[in-house]
PAMI-342167 format. One line per 5 residues: number of its first residue (from 1); for each residue x, y, z of C-alpha. Coordinates in nm, 3 decimals. Layout:
N
NUM> X/Y/Z ~ ...
END
This chain:
634
1> 6.032/1.927/2.383 ~ 5.743/2.156/2.299 ~ 5.838/2.151/1.932 ~ 5.861/1.770/1.932 ~ 5.524/1.740/2.102
6> 5.367/1.975/1.847 ~ 5.517/1.773/1.564 ~ 5.383/1.453/1.717 ~ 5.032/1.600/1.741 ~ 5.047/1.722/1.380
11> 5.166/1.380/1.266 ~ 4.879/1.213/1.449 ~ 4.630/1.439/1.270 ~ 4.785/1.357/0.931 ~ 4.775/0.991/1.017
16> 4.404/1.003/1.095 ~ 4.332/1.205/0.778 ~ 4.521/0.981/0.536 ~ 4.478/0.645/0.707 ~ 4.841/0.608/0.814
21> 4.858/0.309/1.046 ~ 4.978/0.346/1.397 ~ 5.247/0.134/1.551 ~ 5.139/-0.228/1.591 ~ 5.066/-0.308/1.955
26> 5.182/-0.631/2.110 ~ 4.937/-0.878/2.262 ~ 4.954/-0.739/2.615 ~ 4.917/-0.378/2.502 ~ 4.625/-0.459/2.278
31> 4.436/-0.652/2.546 ~ 4.501/-0.377/2.798 ~ 4.341/-0.115/2.572 ~ 4.031/-0.315/2.482 ~ 3.714/-0.294/2.688
36> 3.489/-0.600/2.734 ~ 3.233/-0.443/2.500 ~ 3.493/-0.389/2.233 ~ 3.616/-0.746/2.263 ~ 3.258/-0.874/2.237
41> 3.191/-0.661/1.929 ~ 3.513/-0.778/1.765 ~ 3.431/-1.144/1.829 ~ 3.072/-1.096/1.710 ~ 3.165/-0.936/1.378
46> 3.416/-1.212/1.309 ~ 3.124/-1.456/1.272 ~ 2.974/-1.435/0.921 ~ 2.646/-1.602/1.017 ~ 2.592/-1.360/1.306
51> 2.669/-1.059/1.085 ~ 2.434/-1.192/0.817 ~ 2.159/-1.235/1.075 ~ 2.215/-0.884/1.209 ~ 2.206/-0.718/0.866
56> 1.892/-0.902/0.751 ~ 1.713/-0.842/1.080 ~ 1.795/-0.470/1.072 ~ 1.660/-0.450/0.716 ~ 1.338/-0.631/0.812
61> 1.303/-0.420/1.125 ~ 1.348/-0.099/0.924 ~ 1.096/-0.223/0.665 ~ 0.820/-0.296/0.917 ~ 0.881/0.013/1.130
66> 0.927/0.272/0.855 ~ 0.729/0.100/0.577 ~ 0.380/0.167/0.725 ~ 0.437/0.542/0.678 ~ 0.482/0.482/0.304
71> 0.235/0.193/0.272 ~ -0.054/0.276/0.506 ~ -0.355/0.047/0.503 ~ -0.723/0.113/0.548 ~ -0.851/-0.156/0.785
76> -1.200/-0.122/0.640 ~ -1.090/-0.157/0.278 ~ -1.191/-0.456/0.070 ~ -1.250/-0.504/-0.300 ~ -1.381/-0.835/-0.426
81> -1.282/-0.744/-0.781 ~ -0.915/-0.749/-0.678 ~ -0.932/-1.071/-0.475 ~ -0.658/-1.335/-0.509 ~ -0.454/-1.158/-0.776
86> -0.116/-1.318/-0.837 ~ 0.207/-1.116/-0.790 ~ 0.304/-0.905/-1.087 ~ 0.341/-0.551/-1.221 ~ 0.201/-0.602/-1.571
91> -0.153/-0.469/-1.549 ~ -0.073/-0.169/-1.769 ~ 0.206/-0.316/-1.985 ~ 0.075/-0.234/-2.331 ~ 0.247/-0.469/-2.582
96> 0.524/-0.307/-2.786 ~ 0.387/-0.470/-3.103 ~ 0.058/-0.287/-3.058 ~ 0.234/0.047/-3.006 ~ 0.441/-0.009/-3.322
101> 0.128/-0.091/-3.526 ~ -0.050/0.215/-3.385 ~ -0.316/0.229/-3.116 ~ -0.672/0.249/-3.243 ~ -0.862/0.179/-2.920
106> -0.811/0.062/-2.562 ~ -1.072/-0.063/-2.315 ~ -0.975/-0.132/-1.955 ~ -1.119/-0.388/-1.717 ~ -1.047/-0.394/-1.346
111> -0.708/-0.566/-1.373 ~ -0.647/-0.599/-1.745 ~ -0.659/-0.413/-2.072 ~ -0.772/-0.494/-2.427 ~ -0.630/-0.300/-2.719
116> -0.704/-0.271/-3.088 ~ -0.415/-0.178/-3.317 ~ -0.435/0.011/-3.645 ~ -0.361/-0.322/-3.813 ~ -0.691/-0.457/-3.678
121> -0.534/-0.694/-3.425 ~ -0.659/-0.728/-3.067 ~ -0.410/-0.757/-2.779 ~ -0.463/-0.826/-2.409 ~ -0.239/-0.762/-2.109
126> -0.247/-0.756/-1.731 ~ -0.406/-1.003/-1.491 ~ -0.658/-1.173/-1.717 ~ -0.745/-1.483/-1.515 ~ -1.115/-1.518/-1.430
131> -1.110/-1.874/-1.293 ~ -0.907/-2.192/-1.323 ~ -1.053/-2.259/-1.667 ~ -1.137/-1.909/-1.794 ~ -0.875/-1.658/-1.901
136> -0.936/-1.334/-2.089 ~ -0.609/-1.373/-2.276 ~ -0.779/-1.649/-2.482 ~ -0.898/-1.409/-2.751 ~ -1.067/-1.562/-3.058
141> -0.792/-1.637/-3.309 ~ -0.947/-1.436/-3.593 ~ -0.929/-1.121/-3.375 ~ -0.556/-1.157/-3.309 ~ -0.459/-1.197/-3.676
146> -0.653/-0.905/-3.823 ~ -0.874/-1.130/-4.036 ~ -1.184/-0.932/-3.940 ~ -1.234/-0.557/-3.922 ~ -1.326/-0.487/-3.558
151> -1.500/-0.152/-3.512 ~ -1.618/-0.170/-3.149 ~ -1.499/-0.354/-2.838 ~ -1.566/-0.337/-2.465 ~ -1.424/-0.492/-2.147
156> -1.640/-0.588/-1.851 ~ -1.561/-0.733/-1.512 ~ -1.518/-1.090/-1.634 ~ -1.582/-1.082/-2.007 ~ -1.497/-0.892/-2.324
161> -1.696/-0.834/-2.642 ~ -1.607/-0.713/-2.991 ~ -1.817/-0.635/-3.298 ~ -1.691/-0.620/-3.655 ~ -1.813/-0.407/-3.944
166> -2.066/-0.675/-4.043 ~ -2.223/-0.677/-3.693 ~ -2.073/-1.013/-3.604 ~ -2.029/-1.055/-3.228 ~ -1.721/-1.205/-3.059
171> -1.710/-1.296/-2.690 ~ -1.439/-1.430/-2.464 ~ -1.404/-1.468/-2.091 ~ -1.690/-1.578/-1.864 ~ -2.012/-1.665/-2.046
176> -2.184/-1.866/-1.774 ~ -2.424/-1.584/-1.685 ~ -2.552/-1.508/-2.036 ~ -2.280/-1.255/-2.113 ~ -2.277/-1.385/-2.473
181> -2.654/-1.428/-2.515 ~ -2.719/-1.108/-2.705 ~ -3.005/-1.284/-2.886 ~ -3.194/-1.283/-2.553 ~ -3.275/-0.917/-2.617
186> -3.570/-0.944/-2.855 ~ -3.535/-0.589/-2.989 ~ -3.162/-0.634/-3.057 ~ -3.218/-0.972/-3.219 ~ -3.491/-0.827/-3.441
191> -3.269/-0.539/-3.550 ~ -2.985/-0.779/-3.636 ~ -3.212/-1.009/-3.835 ~ -3.351/-0.713/-4.033 ~ -2.997/-0.575/-4.077
196> -3.109/-0.240/-3.937 ~ -2.855/-0.205/-3.656 ~ -2.599/0.074/-3.689 ~ -2.390/0.077/-3.373 ~ -2.278/0.403/-3.213
201> -2.150/0.285/-2.873 ~ -2.061/-0.046/-2.708 ~ -2.011/-0.078/-2.331 ~ -1.959/-0.369/-2.091 ~ -2.021/-0.369/-1.717
206> -2.048/-0.618/-1.436 ~ -2.166/-0.929/-1.627 ~ -2.372/-0.738/-1.881 ~ -2.323/-0.544/-2.204 ~ -2.491/-0.243/-2.367
211> -2.527/-0.127/-2.726 ~ -2.640/0.220/-2.836 ~ -2.737/0.252/-3.203 ~ -2.742/0.560/-3.421 ~ -3.119/0.589/-3.384
216> -3.082/0.648/-3.009 ~ -3.195/0.304/-2.892 ~ -3.024/0.107/-2.612 ~ -3.005/-0.274/-2.602 ~ -2.884/-0.471/-2.300
221> -2.812/-0.839/-2.228 ~ -2.629/-1.051/-1.972 ~ -2.692/-1.138/-1.608 ~ -3.052/-1.023/-1.559 ~ -3.036/-1.070/-1.181
226> -2.744/-0.829/-1.158 ~ -2.890/-0.534/-1.351 ~ -3.236/-0.422/-1.467 ~ -3.199/-0.568/-1.815 ~ -3.561/-0.655/-1.878
231> -3.673/-0.294/-1.846 ~ -3.632/-0.264/-2.223 ~ -3.860/-0.556/-2.309 ~ -4.200/-0.427/-2.197 ~ -4.360/-0.198/-1.948
236> -4.356/-0.351/-1.602 ~ -4.708/-0.422/-1.490 ~ -4.641/-0.515/-1.129 ~ -4.758/-0.271/-0.869 ~ -4.490/-0.024/-0.773
241> -4.288/-0.105/-1.085 ~ -4.477/0.107/-1.337 ~ -4.183/0.329/-1.425 ~ -4.160/0.351/-1.805 ~ -3.797/0.366/-1.921
246> -3.894/0.272/-2.276 ~ -4.013/0.627/-2.334 ~ -3.648/0.729/-2.377 ~ -3.585/0.486/-2.662 ~ -3.492/0.668/-2.980
251> -3.382/0.979/-2.789 ~ -3.053/0.860/-2.634 ~ -2.722/1.024/-2.727 ~ -2.484/0.838/-2.491 ~ -2.505/0.575/-2.218
256> -2.292/0.563/-1.900 ~ -2.263/0.226/-1.728 ~ -2.211/0.180/-1.352 ~ -2.165/-0.155/-1.174 ~ -2.532/-0.252/-1.201
261> -2.717/0.035/-1.365 ~ -2.698/0.285/-1.649 ~ -2.778/0.650/-1.705 ~ -2.836/0.813/-2.042 ~ -2.755/1.148/-2.197
266> -3.048/1.241/-2.419 ~ -3.032/1.419/-2.752 ~ -3.179/1.738/-2.607 ~ -2.889/1.774/-2.360 ~ -3.077/1.644/-2.056
271> -2.989/1.342/-1.844 ~ -3.226/1.060/-1.750 ~ -3.210/0.751/-1.534 ~ -3.348/0.488/-1.768 ~ -3.391/0.198/-1.526
276> -3.702/0.095/-1.336 ~ -3.561/0.117/-0.980 ~ -3.714/0.447/-0.873 ~ -3.535/0.451/-0.537 ~ -3.191/0.416/-0.695
281> -2.952/0.696/-0.581 ~ -2.879/0.753/-0.950 ~ -3.244/0.854/-0.990 ~ -3.316/1.011/-0.651 ~ -2.999/1.223/-0.644
286> -3.004/1.322/-1.011 ~ -2.980/1.706/-1.011 ~ -3.304/1.870/-1.118 ~ -3.115/2.110/-1.346 ~ -2.991/1.817/-1.552
291> -3.340/1.669/-1.584 ~ -3.542/1.981/-1.671 ~ -3.299/2.124/-1.925 ~ -3.191/2.429/-1.722 ~ -2.839/2.343/-1.831
296> -2.726/2.157/-2.140 ~ -2.507/1.854/-2.078 ~ -2.236/1.777/-2.334 ~ -2.088/1.455/-2.191 ~ -2.140/1.196/-1.916
301> -1.931/0.916/-1.763 ~ -1.982/0.665/-1.483 ~ -1.777/0.512/-1.204 ~ -1.885/0.212/-0.995 ~ -2.178/0.389/-0.825
306> -2.161/0.750/-0.947 ~ -2.226/0.939/-1.266 ~ -2.053/1.261/-1.369 ~ -2.180/1.509/-1.629 ~ -2.023/1.823/-1.774
311> -2.245/2.102/-1.903 ~ -2.176/2.356/-2.177 ~ -2.039/2.606/-1.923 ~ -1.773/2.358/-1.809 ~ -1.933/2.277/-1.474
316> -1.902/1.915/-1.360 ~ -2.197/1.754/-1.181 ~ -2.158/1.427/-0.985 ~ -2.436/1.227/-0.821 ~ -2.500/0.877/-0.691
321> -2.322/0.699/-0.405 ~ -1.978/0.851/-0.354 ~ -1.756/0.629/-0.141 ~ -1.409/0.729/-0.258 ~ -1.427/1.105/-0.309
326> -1.578/1.104/-0.658 ~ -1.785/1.413/-0.571 ~ -1.480/1.616/-0.471 ~ -1.434/1.778/-0.812 ~ -1.111/1.982/-0.826
331> -1.082/2.335/-0.960 ~ -1.000/2.324/-1.332 ~ -0.808/2.589/-1.521 ~ -0.999/2.514/-1.840 ~ -1.335/2.370/-1.938
336> -1.352/1.989/-1.961 ~ -1.457/1.868/-2.303 ~ -1.459/1.493/-2.239 ~ -1.522/1.279/-1.929 ~ -1.403/0.925/-1.855
341> -1.495/0.701/-1.563 ~ -1.300/0.436/-1.376 ~ -1.410/0.221/-1.086 ~ -1.380/0.493/-0.822 ~ -1.234/0.788/-1.013
346> -1.300/1.022/-1.302 ~ -1.064/1.167/-1.561 ~ -1.130/1.474/-1.776 ~ -0.966/1.610/-2.090 ~ -0.966/1.990/-2.081
351> -0.991/2.243/-2.364 ~ -0.630/2.349/-2.318 ~ -0.511/1.988/-2.358 ~ -0.449/1.922/-1.989 ~ -0.565/1.604/-1.821
356> -0.704/1.596/-1.468 ~ -0.823/1.306/-1.249 ~ -1.001/1.295/-0.915 ~ -1.158/1.044/-0.678 ~ -0.993/0.740/-0.522
361> -0.615/0.754/-0.547 ~ -0.521/0.436/-0.360 ~ -0.333/0.305/-0.662 ~ -0.232/0.638/-0.815 ~ -0.522/0.641/-1.062
366> -0.609/1.001/-0.973 ~ -0.248/1.129/-0.982 ~ -0.177/1.243/-1.337 ~ 0.200/1.225/-1.405 ~ 0.381/1.543/-1.498
371> 0.494/1.376/-1.821 ~ 0.130/1.367/-1.935 ~ 0.088/1.742/-1.885 ~ 0.405/1.805/-2.085 ~ 0.271/1.615/-2.387
376> 0.001/1.691/-2.640 ~ -0.270/1.437/-2.564 ~ -0.484/1.329/-2.858 ~ -0.686/1.054/-2.693 ~ -0.765/0.908/-2.350
381> -0.882/0.563/-2.243 ~ -0.989/0.497/-1.885 ~ -1.152/0.219/-1.690 ~ -1.117/0.022/-1.370 ~ -0.811/0.154/-1.192
386> -0.628/0.245/-1.513 ~ -0.568/0.545/-1.737 ~ -0.404/0.549/-2.081 ~ -0.313/0.872/-2.263 ~ -0.206/0.869/-2.629
391> 0.035/1.146/-2.729 ~ 0.057/1.322/-3.065 ~ 0.367/1.121/-3.161 ~ 0.197/0.788/-3.091 ~ 0.351/0.714/-2.753
396> 0.143/0.607/-2.455 ~ 0.146/0.737/-2.098 ~ -0.014/0.534/-1.820 ~ -0.106/0.590/-1.457 ~ -0.303/0.385/-1.207
401> -0.285/0.028/-1.082 ~ 0.012/-0.152/-1.233 ~ -0.010/-0.458/-1.009 ~ 0.085/-0.599/-0.671 ~ 0.438/-0.706/-0.588
406> 0.319/-0.982/-0.352 ~ -0.036/-1.025/-0.486 ~ -0.364/-0.974/-0.299 ~ -0.561/-1.174/-0.045 ~ -0.919/-1.300/-0.044
411> -1.055/-0.948/0.014 ~ -0.845/-0.775/-0.249 ~ -0.597/-0.628/-0.001 ~ -0.231/-0.578/-0.087 ~ -0.035/-0.865/0.072
416> 0.290/-0.664/0.082 ~ 0.126/-0.373/0.264 ~ -0.028/-0.613/0.516 ~ 0.305/-0.791/0.566 ~ 0.474/-0.459/0.643
421> 0.200/-0.335/0.876 ~ 0.150/-0.679/1.028 ~ 0.523/-0.711/1.094 ~ 0.514/-0.389/1.292 ~ 0.236/-0.530/1.511
426> 0.407/-0.867/1.555 ~ 0.746/-0.716/1.640 ~ 0.593/-0.460/1.875 ~ 0.402/-0.728/2.063 ~ 0.713/-0.945/2.084
431> 0.934/-0.658/2.201 ~ 0.697/-0.527/2.470 ~ 0.624/-0.881/2.593 ~ 0.994/-0.961/2.629 ~ 1.055/-0.629/2.809
436> 0.778/-0.713/3.058 ~ 0.914/-1.065/3.106 ~ 1.270/-0.935/3.146 ~ 1.175/-0.676/3.406 ~ 0.984/-0.934/3.610
441> 1.255/-1.196/3.570 ~ 1.545/-0.964/3.658 ~ 1.365/-0.817/3.959 ~ 1.258/-1.149/4.109 ~ 1.577/-1.327/4.007
446> 1.791/-1.054/4.160 ~ 1.603/-1.063/4.490 ~ 1.601/-1.442/4.510 ~ 1.964/-1.485/4.410 ~ 2.112/-1.212/4.628
451> 1.913/-1.251/4.949 ~ 1.845/-1.626/4.930 ~ 1.674/-1.796/5.221 ~ 1.297/-1.788/5.260 ~ 1.260/-1.513/5.001
456> 1.440/-1.729/4.746 ~ 1.231/-2.032/4.838 ~ 0.902/-1.838/4.810 ~ 0.984/-1.679/4.474 ~ 1.121/-2.007/4.338
461> 0.803/-2.193/4.428 ~ 0.593/-1.928/4.254 ~ 0.819/-1.958/3.948 ~ 0.776/-2.334/3.948 ~ 0.399/-2.297/3.956
466> 0.402/-2.051/3.664 ~ 0.661/-2.254/3.475 ~ 0.463/-2.573/3.531 ~ 0.158/-2.438/3.354 ~ 0.116/-2.561/2.995
471> 0.203/-2.233/2.828 ~ 0.011/-2.243/2.501 ~ -0.319/-2.385/2.638 ~ -0.310/-2.136/2.926 ~ -0.244/-1.847/2.685
476> -0.533/-1.968/2.470 ~ -0.760/-1.970/2.774 ~ -0.659/-1.617/2.874 ~ -0.710/-1.495/2.518 ~ -1.047/-1.669/2.494
481> -1.186/-1.503/2.807 ~ -1.116/-1.157/2.666 ~ -1.458/-0.992/2.610 ~ -1.569/-0.978/2.248 ~ -1.640/-0.606/2.269
486> -1.271/-0.533/2.331 ~ -1.119/-0.336/2.044 ~ -0.822/-0.469/1.850 ~ -0.592/-0.207/2.004 ~ -0.694/-0.315/2.354
491> -0.651/-0.678/2.252 ~ -0.294/-0.600/2.139 ~ -0.215/-0.455/2.484 ~ -0.371/-0.754/2.660 ~ -0.176/-1.002/2.445
496> 0.150/-0.820/2.526 ~ 0.080/-0.835/2.900 ~ -0.028/-1.200/2.888 ~ 0.286/-1.303/2.701 ~ 0.508/-1.101/2.934
501> 0.350/-1.234/3.253 ~ 0.378/-1.596/3.137 ~ 0.732/-1.574/2.993 ~ 0.947/-1.451/3.284 ~ 1.036/-1.784/3.443
506> 1.331/-1.861/3.215 ~ 1.482/-1.516/3.273 ~ 1.426/-1.551/3.648 ~ 1.614/-1.879/3.668 ~ 1.902/-1.749/3.459
511> 1.944/-1.429/3.664 ~ 1.907/-1.615/3.993 ~ 2.180/-1.865/3.903 ~ 2.417/-1.592/3.783 ~ 2.368/-1.383/4.097
516> 2.430/-1.687/4.317 ~ 2.771/-1.702/4.153 ~ 2.842/-1.327/4.149 ~ 2.748/-1.250/4.509 ~ 3.046/-1.450/4.637
521> 3.298/-1.258/4.426 ~ 3.561/-1.033/4.583 ~ 3.422/-0.710/4.440 ~ 3.093/-0.771/4.624 ~ 3.276/-0.834/4.949
526> 3.480/-0.516/4.894 ~ 3.164/-0.314/4.830 ~ 3.008/-0.443/5.151 ~ 3.323/-0.358/5.343 ~ 3.306/0.000/5.212
531> 2.950/0.029/5.345 ~ 2.772/0.030/5.009 ~ 2.403/-0.048/5.050 ~ 2.286/-0.389/4.931 ~ 2.035/-0.243/4.688
536> 2.311/-0.038/4.528 ~ 2.541/-0.340/4.512 ~ 2.272/-0.543/4.340 ~ 2.174/-0.264/4.099 ~ 2.513/-0.114/4.011
541> 2.757/-0.402/4.051 ~ 2.596/-0.745/4.022 ~ 2.323/-0.688/3.760 ~ 2.563/-0.521/3.509 ~ 2.791/-0.825/3.537
546> 2.513/-1.063/3.439 ~ 2.381/-0.845/3.156 ~ 2.602/-1.015/2.898 ~ 2.434/-1.350/2.957 ~ 2.095/-1.181/2.996
551> 2.132/-1.006/2.660 ~ 2.156/-1.339/2.481 ~ 1.846/-1.462/2.665 ~ 1.652/-1.146/2.572 ~ 1.739/-1.191/2.205
556> 1.616/-1.549/2.197 ~ 1.306/-1.465/2.404 ~ 1.216/-1.195/2.152 ~ 1.192/-1.454/1.876 ~ 0.994/-1.685/2.106
561> 0.740/-1.413/2.192 ~ 0.695/-1.332/1.823 ~ 0.633/-1.698/1.750 ~ 0.388/-1.726/2.039 ~ 0.189/-1.419/1.931
566> 0.174/-1.550/1.576 ~ 0.071/-1.893/1.700 ~ -0.216/-1.741/1.899 ~ -0.323/-1.532/1.600 ~ -0.292/-1.831/1.369
571> -0.518/-2.034/1.599 ~ -0.767/-1.747/1.610 ~ -0.709/-1.653/1.976 ~ -0.474/-1.360/1.923 ~ -0.508/-1.032/1.738
576> -0.795/-1.068/1.492 ~ -0.849/-0.929/1.145 ~ -0.869/-0.675/0.998 ~ -0.566/-0.567/1.207 ~ -0.286/-0.757/1.033
581> -0.019/-0.968/1.201 ~ 0.198/-1.233/1.045 ~ 0.008/-1.493/1.244 ~ -0.347/-1.404/1.141 ~ -0.235/-1.358/0.780
586> -0.129/-1.722/0.784 ~ -0.455/-1.812/0.959 ~ -0.653/-1.704/0.651 ~ -0.443/-1.944/0.443 ~ -0.542/-2.250/0.647
591> -0.720/-2.400/0.351 ~ -0.611/-2.655/0.092 ~ -0.747/-2.447/-0.197 ~ -0.550/-2.141/-0.085 ~ -0.234/-2.345/-0.037
596> -0.259/-2.498/-0.384 ~ -0.390/-2.210/-0.593 ~ -0.300/-1.889/-0.411 ~ 0.053/-1.970/-0.295 ~ 0.158/-1.605/-0.256
601> -0.085/-1.553/0.032 ~ 0.113/-1.784/0.261 ~ 0.459/-1.804/0.104 ~ 0.553/-1.438/0.152 ~ 0.428/-1.399/0.515
606> 0.581/-1.734/0.612 ~ 0.909/-1.652/0.439 ~ 0.964/-1.314/0.605 ~ 0.849/-1.446/0.943 ~ 1.076/-1.750/0.921
611> 1.369/-1.541/0.801 ~ 1.321/-1.288/1.080 ~ 1.308/-1.560/1.347 ~ 1.616/-1.737/1.212 ~ 1.809/-1.409/1.200
616> 1.721/-1.329/1.562 ~ 1.845/-1.672/1.665 ~ 2.166/-1.620/1.466 ~ 2.221/-1.290/1.647 ~ 2.162/-1.459/1.984
621> 2.401/-1.742/1.904 ~ 2.661/-1.492/1.785 ~ 2.633/-1.288/2.104 ~ 2.661/-1.600/2.318 ~ 2.979/-1.711/2.140
626> 3.123/-1.358/2.141 ~ 3.077/-1.327/2.517 ~ 3.231/-1.667/2.583 ~ 3.590/-1.612/2.707 ~ 3.701/-1.925/2.527
631> 3.617/-1.762/2.193 ~ 3.878/-1.495/2.256 ~ 4.167/-1.739/2.227 ~ 4.413/-1.677/1.947
END
């Protein structure tokens, strides 16, 4: 017998290892071995719609709970230059045709790039839309065919400019703010008419452009209200505006352009602020060593509000208004020989061929890929949130902002990141609210259903009063009376409590009705006969027997609480921006222009919210059918 038993055990092990099926059980044996939970699970997973709902909901739940750790958001972040960008990942997709022809030059705007090939053709890529009628991809035809020999080009916020070898100017993009009126600069116009202009540098900024000629003169034109353009025309005679920037004309080696100002590297190696705004941080914070010639500067570059300079010893100086870490210059293993500026970051090419970036890294623009360090870099092009490195074999390496999978909103915030973080808030509020409602409903329903009598009558009347209140208007009133100085975190807690306190009536009625039925069952009578206390009977015997029905109710209530929170936020009475929720994201889209032109701002939040709600309802319906004894029939 012992030998047979050992053989049987060994056979069972082999069967489990190699998937050998056991003996088929008959109907009675199978039913005897299955617990109620196992039967429910079997019936649930036999329903394709319920399984689909469960899988999709789990994926969405994992996305919104784990995603914020990989896609954190800065609630104070906004960038008008990235507002209402359509979904796409093409901002740094340099055309293959341009790479094949050879890359001569690249200039980067905030969300787009303009390239000049060795064949003399100009290409554009990325998000080039300026308005409904203006698009930077509409390059003048003669520039795309190589008919003219372009020698300089620049990309600004909303316009681009190119100049050929005969000093002919080409503009495309926005020209409503004098971006193409280069003749408005009298000195530049005079030099062009006399054919005395030899260009050394061309730059474009926020609605203005700058030319530096070989004689060291700077010429500016564009939106005069945006930048101090007229400082080159004549000395300002108004009181307090007697600063004389014209004294630097003829002595300028390089110009660095910020969002609305410019700083110049002079031929003697010093740096000067050449505008007339004396209180500008670019002037006030300019290091004295760079002004008095104590050190010799070899290169300068500008970000949105900062300027960086490298001296002959390899030291990097940064001044201005640093908002994104531009002044946090990293330790460099070699001396930088060339500086480049983006919107909120700087990039340097070192003597040993390495490339290093620092500053804002929200979009990876300050994280140089390892593949760049492994290559021999012969040229760099930087601007906006983009970096392009040209290798010795003609290939191109890029890092920075490639695009947004779900686009951006009206403040330039990533819609996908806000959907993920907003989903966490919405689901958390819904879950906590339904837990509060369930606890109240189960407690009061259990007491009313088990003890009955006056206690039941009292609790039922209270439930009728609460249930008779118009839910949404009452929730709006409670949300409206919340003090305005309450923080968003405190508002989240208050919304959870409000939803929970107002949502328990349905659970109460369900539990009460089920306990009315269960308290007359034989197992309750047997427990009383054995002397079990009534509280223990209610807690350990009756409540577990109504949990199957309660579970379905909880599932459906979860979706309802999510909808209610989003409704409150959509109406402006719930959790307010900048804290994202699916509801207040849709609230910002309550505009016909947004609905028609910026579809991604409402389609993606509405789609994931609708899908999540439908999946929760599918799970609830599947659980209800699985727990129904009639569904177990063969």
